[in-house]
C-alpha positions, 0 to 999 in steps of 0.5 A: 593682719586682723579680722572684723566680723562683717556687719551684714552676714557676721561672716569674719573676713579681714579688710582691705589693706588700705581700708582698715575701717571696713565694716563690712565683708566684699560678698556682693549681697554685704555690699547690696545692702553696704550701697541700701543704706548708705544711700538710704541715710543720705535720703534721710539727711537731704529730704530736698535734694530732688525737688524744685525749689521755688526759690530759683526761679520761672526764668530758672524752670523753663530754662529746664523745661527747654533744655530738657525739650532740646535733648527729647527732640536730639534724642528721639529713639531713646525717648522712643525706647524708653517709651516702649520699655515703661509703657504702663508707666507711661500710659498712667503718667500721661494718664494722670497728665491729661487729666489734670490739664483737662481740669486746668482747662475746664477751670475744676479747682486744679492746681496751678501746673499740669507737672504737678501732682 
């Protein structure tokens, strides 16, 4: 069987017989780089995948919020554990959220939805 140089470490390796087009060796460092590169390329091709789609309408958004609320009520220990392990980020998020909420209540130049950044 022929050998190929790894794309990342340049070491020569025999490709898997079931994946003859393999370009990266099986070392964990090289596999990690391959995965990160693959994710970066995918995100570039799909830039709006994780963004809210306004075309779905307010009914869809309300359904998603309700679903999330129900999940949080059924899994309070997971929410509590997450908040404990991410306390710094959670505090900052709540600070920002409450600042936007108060600005909205006062009627200042605030975004229409306290959820928006």
